[in-house]
N, C-alpha and C positions, 0 to 999 in steps of 0.2 A: 571400496567406494572412491577413494582418491584417485586410484588408477583408472576407474571407470570414467570419472569426471574429466580426466585429462584427455580422453578420447571423445566423449559424448557431450561434454559441456558446450552450451551455445556461446558463440562469439558476440557477446553483448557489449556495447561501447562503454558502459560504466564498469565493466570488469577489466578493461584493458589497462596495462601498466601506464602510470603517469596520470591517471584520472584523479582529479582533485577531490579531497574530502567533501567539499561543497557539492560537487557534481554527484557524488555517491549518495549524499544525504538527500538531494533532490530526487534521485531515482527511487530511493526507499520510500519517500513520502508518496510519490506518484503511484508506486506499485501496490500500495495498500488497497486491497479489494478491487484491483484493476489488473487485467492481464497484460503481459508484456507486449503483445501485438498492438494494443492501443496506446501504451505508454511510450513506445519507442519514438514515433515521430514527434510527439509532444515534448519529450525530453530533449531531443536534438534541437528543436526550435527554441525551447526555453533556455538551454545552455548557450546557444548562439546569441540570444537577446540579453541574458543576464548571467554572464559566466562567473560572477563573484557575488557573495552576499551583499556587498555594497551596491552593486548594480540593481539587485532586486529591491533592496531597502529603499532606494530612491525612485523606483518606478511608480507611475500612476496606478492606483488600485484597480481602476476600470480596465486598464490594459492588461494587468495581471489576470483578471477574470476572463478577459477575451482569449488570452493565449492558453488558459487552462482548457478552453474549448469544451469538449464533451467527455472529459475524463471522469466526470461524476464526483459527487461529494465535494462541491466547490469550496466548502469551508476549509478544505485542506490548502487551497491556494492562499486564502487569507492567513491561515496559521503559518504557512511557509514564509510569507512576507514578514509576519511578526517575528518569526525565527531569525530571518536575515537581519532584521533591525536589531534584535537582541545580540546577535553575533558581532555586529558592527559596534554597538554601544558598549558591550560588556567584555568582548574578547578581541578587540582590535581588528575585527574583520576576518579572523581565522576560526574555523570550526574547532571548538575546544576538544581536548582529550579527556577521557574518563567518563564512566557511566553516569556519575552524579552530575557532572557539569553538563553533559549532553541532555540528561533527563530534565534538567532545569529549564531548558529552552522551550519556548512556546510550541505546542503541537508535537513534541518529541516524547513518545512514550517508552515503555520498557523495551519493546522489540526494536524500535528504530535506534535507540541509544546503543543497544547491543550490536545491531547490524553495522552501524557506523564505526563502532569500536573495532569490530572484526574486519570489515571489508575496506575501510578507509585508513584506519590506523594500525591494522594488522595485529591487534591484540586478542587475547583469549577472552571470549565472551559467549554466553549461552544465547544463541540466536534461534529462538523457538517459534518460528512462523508456522502457519497451518501445514505446510508441506513437511517440515521436519517433524512436527508432532504426529502427523499421519504415518510417516515411515517408521518412527519409533513405536507407535502404537501397534503396528502390524508386526514388525520384525522382532520386537522384544516382548511386548505384552500379549501378542496373539489376538489382537482386536482389530476389527475392520476399520474403525474410526477412533480418533482420540476422544477424550472427554468433551462434553459440550462447552465447557470453559476450561481455561488453563489451570489444572489442578496442582496441588502440592505434590502428588505422586508423579505427574508428568514433569514438573520442574526438577524433582530429584533425579528422575531418569535422564533427562536432557543434560543435567549437570555432570552426572557420573559417566555419561557416554562420550562427553567431549574430551578429545585428547589433551594431555597436559601441556605439551609443547605448543607455544603460540602459533608457529607457522603451520603445523599440522592441524591445529584446531580451526584455523581459518579455512584451510583446504577442505576439512571435514564438513564444516558448515555449508560451504558452497556445494559440495558434492551431494549431501543428503537433501538439501533444498532442491537441487536440480532433479534428483531422482523423483522426488515427490511431484514436481511440476510436469515432468515428461513421461514417467513410467508408472510410478506408484500413485496414480491419480485417484481421486475420490470415487468417481463413478465407473471408470473403465480401466482398472489396473492391468498393465501388460506384463504379467508375471513371467512370461516366457522370455522377456528381454531384461529382466531384473538380475543384477549381479548377486542379490541377496537370496534369491529364490532357492538355490541349491546350497547356499552357504549358511543356512540356519534360520531363515525367516520363520518365526513361530506361527504366524497366520497362514502362510503357504503350507507349512507342514501339517497344520490342522485341517486342511481342506478348504481354506478361505471361508470360514463361517460368516454369515451375514451379521450385521450389527443390529441391535434393537433400535438404533437411530435410523436405520435405512428406510423405515416406513414414514418418516416425517415428510409432510408436504412442503415443496419448495415455496419460498416466500413469494406472494403475489406482487407483481409490479404494475401491471396494467390497471389503471384507475386509481392508483395510490396518490397521496399528496406528494410523494417523492417524484413521481412521474410528472405531475403538474408543475412542481418547482423547476424541474428540468426544462419543460416547455417554455416557461416564463423566462428563465435565464437564456435560453436559445434566442428568444426575441430580443432581449436586451443586448446580447453579444452582437447580434446582427445589425440592429438599428440604433443602439446606444440608449434609446429611451422609447417609451410607449405610453399612450394614454391609458389610465386605469380602465376606462370604459371599453377600450379596444381589446384589452386582455381578456375581457369576459367572453369574447368569441372563441377562446381556446376550449371552453366547455359551456356552451349556452344552457345546457340542461342543469347545471349545478353552479350558478354564480357564487354561492356561498363558499364553495371549495376554492374557486379562483381567488376570492378575497382573502380567505384564510391562508392560502399559500403565499400570496403577495405580502401579507402582513408578516409571515414568518421569515421571508427573505429579507425584509427590512430589519426585523429584529436581529437576524443573524449577521447584519452588516454586508450582505451580498447585493443589496439594492438600496436606493434612497428614493424617498417620495418628495417631490417638489410640486406642491399644489396637486393638480390632478394627473401629473406625470410621474412615471416610475422610470428610474434610470440607474445605470451602474454607478457605484459610489465613487 
């Protein structure tokens, strides 16, 4: 796997030598549920604007949300700014070391703490993202997909699969994650390109049996509150503010939906209501 990655791994800027722990932390937050192709230009712009936690901590929140642009799940932008402020306040402006210290930061969960430990601080950590979980489910457990949620069995498998030596563990995490992203994908795995296919992949050896989860319907997006929230945020990023009455034009057939989504954005701190106007906070 490590040899494969040395040839096939993508040249992503947050993987390059000398990239700061803060830049890597930002990339990991942005990459949550968002593909690399969408993250890359936003990450470059973000790091040019706010290269350190102190820079982001002092930034106007409205500008933070504008530059988050259309990455989706904009609460991540608010949590990232809260994280930057905590790093400045509690850690002297430097991303802390250690899973416990990282996990205590706002918006930093188990996965992100492990990823920063591995990729920024070069320590041994179990980085079990969706791609790694899928590769292990197939190559070791012989299953098409990992469990619906991160199970104790998966955690134990990921832990014992990780090389003991820190440098090799970091390389292994990167390699298996990349294999899942490029080759061992969820919908169209390219087993003919996979270095594990002939090296003992249990799922490939079993004839690639389908998963009982394969019949699940994909989550609908069109017409959802999440879609409407995105439309409202797009207006606010473009214009800075909008009259509540004008926002109803986003869905004249269902004004209650627009009002509901507007109220939820205010509740989440993504927008502020000033009289009859809605604006970025």
